[in-house]
C-alpha positions in Angstrom: -4.3 24.4 35.9 -4.8 26.5 39.1 -8.5 25.4 39.7 -7.9 21.7 39.7 -7.6 19.3 42.5 -4.4 17.2 43.3 -6.6 14.2 41.8 -7.1 16.0 38.7 -3.6 17.3 38.3 -2.5 13.8 38.9 -4.5 12.2 36.2 -3.8 14.9 33.6 0.0 14.1 34.5 -0.6 10.5 34.1 -2.1 11.0 30.5 0.7 13.5 29.6 3.2 10.9 30.6 1.8 8.0 29.0 1.8 9.9 25.8 4.9 11.4 25.9 8.3 10.0 24.5 11.1 8.9 26.9 13.0 12.2 26.3 10.0 14.4 26.8 9.2 12.5 30.0 12.7 13.0 31.3 12.4 16.8 30.8 9.1 16.6 32.5 10.6 14.8 35.5 13.3 17.5 35.9 10.6 20.2 36.1 8.7 18.1 38.5 11.5 17.5 40.7 11.9 21.3 40.8 8.3 21.5 41.6 8.3 18.8 44.2 4.3 18.2 44.2 3.0 15.2 46.2 0.1 14.4 43.5 3.2 13.8 40.8 4.6 11.0 43.1 2.0 8.1 42.0 1.9 8.7 38.2 5.8 8.8 38.4 5.9 5.4 40.2 3.7 4.2 37.6 6.5 4.9 35.0 8.5 2.1 36.3 5.8 -0.5 35.6 5.3 1.0 32.2 6.7 -0.5 29.0 9.5 2.3 29.3 13.3 2.0 28.7 15.8 1.0 31.5 17.3 4.4 31.1 13.8 6.1 32.0 13.3 3.9 34.7 16.6 5.0 36.3 15.6 8.5 35.9 12.5 7.8 37.6 14.3 5.9 40.3 16.5 8.9 40.8 13.9 11.3 40.9 11.9 9.6 43.3 15.0 9.0 45.6 15.3 12.9 45.6 11.7 13.5 47.1 11.8 15.4 50.3 8.1 15.4 51.2 7.4 13.1 53.9 4.0 12.2 52.9 5.7 10.7 49.8 6.6 7.5 51.9 3.0 6.6 52.1 2.4 7.0 48.7 5.3 4.8 47.8 4.2 2.1 50.3 0.7 2.2 48.7 2.5 1.6 45.1 4.6 -1.2 46.7 1.3 -3.0 47.5 -0.3 -2.1 44.3 2.6 -3.6 42.0 3.6 -6.4 44.5 3.4 -8.8 41.7 5.4 -7.0 39.1 8.9 -8.0 38.2 10.1 -4.4 38.3 9.1 -4.3 42.1 12.9 -4.1 43.3 13.4 -1.0 41.7 10.5 0.7 43.9 11.8 -0.8 47.0 15.3 0.4 46.2 13.7 3.8 46.4 13.0 3.3 49.9 16.5 2.9 51.1 17.9 5.7 48.4 15.5 8.1 49.6 15.8 10.2 53.0 12.2 9.6 53.8 11.1 7.6 56.8 9.6 4.4 56.2 9.2 3.5 59.9 5.6 3.2 59.6 6.0 0.7 56.9 8.4 -1.6 58.5 5.7 -4.5 58.6 5.2 -4.1 54.8 9.0 -4.3 54.2 9.1 -7.5 56.5 6.5 -9.0 54.5 8.4 -8.2 51.4 11.6 -9.8 52.9 9.5 -12.8 54.0 7.6 -13.3 50.8 9.0 -11.9 47.7 11.9 -13.3 45.6 15.7 -12.3 46.5 16.0 -9.6 44.5 13.2 -7.7 46.2 14.2 -9.3 49.5 17.5 -7.6 49.4 16.0 -4.1 48.7 13.6 -4.5 51.6 16.6 -5.6 53.8 18.5 -2.5 52.9 15.7 -0.3 54.3 15.1 -2.3 57.5 18.8 -2.5 58.1 18.9 0.9 58.8 15.2 1.4 59.9 14.7 -1.5 62.6 17.5 -0.3 65.3 15.6 2.9 65.3 12.3 1.6 66.4 11.0 1.2 70.0 12.0 -1.9 72.1 8.4 -3.1 71.9 8.2 -2.8 68.0 11.8 -4.3 67.6 10.4 -7.3 69.5 7.5 -7.9 67.5 9.6 -7.5 64.4 12.2 -10.0 65.5 9.3 -12.5 66.1 8.2 -11.8 62.7 11.6 -12.4 61.2 12.3 -15.5 63.2 9.4 -17.4 61.4 11.6 -17.2 58.2 10.4 -17.1 54.6 6.7 -17.4 54.2 6.9 -18.7 50.6 9.0 -20.7 48.7 10.3 -17.8 46.2 11.6 -16.2 49.5 13.7 -19.1 50.8 17.0 -17.2 49.2 16.5 -14.4 52.1 16.8 -16.7 55.2 20.4 -15.3 55.9 18.9 -11.6 55.3 16.3 -12.3 58.0 18.8 -13.8 60.4 21.2 -11.1 60.2 18.4 -8.7 61.0 17.4 -10.6 64.0 21.1 -11.0 65.2 21.7 -7.1 64.8 18.4 -6.4 66.8 19.2 -8.8 69.6 23.0 -7.6 69.7 21.7 -4.1 70.2 19.4 -5.0 73.0 
């Protein structure tokens, strides 16, 4: 596939992954892990939301957590937005704290997840924010404290109230 664009490679990979068994996909993931191509991130993320086994989903999470290409955080954040209404969302958000990628540019998205999504997603978002927020500028921290102080924005996020307060306390103690 030397003359194909990244979009074409991604579409080819997407079709191959969709039509392959879980065992074959696991083998492909190992090959893709070694290759480290950015075009593969979105089709791999999509496996989390496909009707696949829990074992394969764990392989996908592990593979995504090993990605070292900084631009992958943008792709993952875009996929979080795209799949926000899916019950598997906590798996994808967990990749954010398991990886070594920076999600600093996506702090507002993570705060929004904490304020709007059910507790399981909120816990995953909290895990990222707990490490991320203290690294931001004082101005950004102040903006985020204001948002977090507003509390849950939906009924389903009520369980995350203590997580939000914990982040506010941590940021205020730091300043």
